[in-house]
N, C-alpha and C positions, 0 to 999 in steps of 0.2 A: 511555580506558576503551574496552574493547569491550561492544558492545552490538548486540542483533538487530534485525534488520529483515524483516517479511513483506509482499513485493512482487506485485501481482494485474497490472500491466500491461506500460507499455512498460521498466519495470523490469527483467522478469523476462532471462534468459538470451536474447538472440536479439532482445531489443524495440529499439527506436530510442533509447531512454537506459541501453541496461541498461551500456554504457561507464562509467559514474558508481559502477558496483559491480564494475568491473575487479580491483581489487585485495582485494575483499570474499571472505570462506572461504564456499561454497557450505555450509549443512548439510542440505538437502533440501525436498521439497515437502512440502504439509499442504492438508488440506481444513477451512476455517473453517467452522463452519456458523454462527456470529453476523455473517457478512456479509453482505449482499446486492448485486449489482454491477447497473451501471446502464451503457449505451453513452452514452457524451459527444462521439462523433465520433471524433478521431485518437484519442482516450485513453479509458479508463473511468475509473467515481468509484466506491467502495463505500460505503455507508452501513451504518450498527451496527444490521441487521436480523437476524433470523433467517432463515435459508433452509435448502436443503440442503447448502450449501455453496459455498467459495467458493477456485479454486485457488490457492494461494501460492505462494513460492520464499522461502525462510527463508535469510537471510545475517547472516553477524557481521561488524559494521563498526567502526570507529572513531569518535570525536569529529570530524574533518573529513569524512568522507565522509557520517554522518549530517548535518553543517551544508549540503552541497550536497542532500542528498536535500531537506533542508527548503527551500534555496534553488528547484529545481525545483518542488517541489510549491506555490510561494506559502507556507506557514506560518510564519507569525511569531510566534513564543510570545509577543511581549509585546504581539500583538493580536489574539488568536485568532477577534475578530469580524469581522474584514477578511480573513483568512485562507482560501483554497481549497479546502484540504485542513487538516485538523485530525490531529493526530500522537495516538494513543492507544494504549496497551498492551494487546493481548490475547495470550490463552493459544497455543499451539503445542505439538506433540508435542513442540520444541527449548526450550522455556519461553518466558517471555514476551517478546516481539515489539512491535516500534512497529508501528501500520501507519497509514496515512494514510488518512483516514476523510475522503470529499465535502463541502463545506459550502456546498452550496448548494442549491436547490430539484430534484429529479427529474420531475416531472410532466410533463414532454414529452420526458423520455428512455425510452428502451426496455431494459427490466430484460433481462439476460444471462441466462435458465434456467437454461443450462450451469454457470454459475457459473466458466467458462473464456475469459477475453479472448484 
């Protein structure tokens, strides 16, 4: 089954984990104003909070690739409370897409005001 995913960090084209999306179809970029981006050090995390926008790249992926992304993001569908990231559907200009939402406190992390990591 084909699904969409919107990515904002190391999975973006040229990012350190972009290889996982090498077989995905790039639909394009979008700004999601329902997200706020935080600098977690080696990678960013987004919270579902209003902002001026977060730059995402939207891809079409198959089930296998989505499972690979879940593994990378430490998303456990059977135990979401233990997950580092949660997967939530959000509206993009390309339709609904999965977005990985950081599932930890961000009090000690800097907000990325530009929305682009």
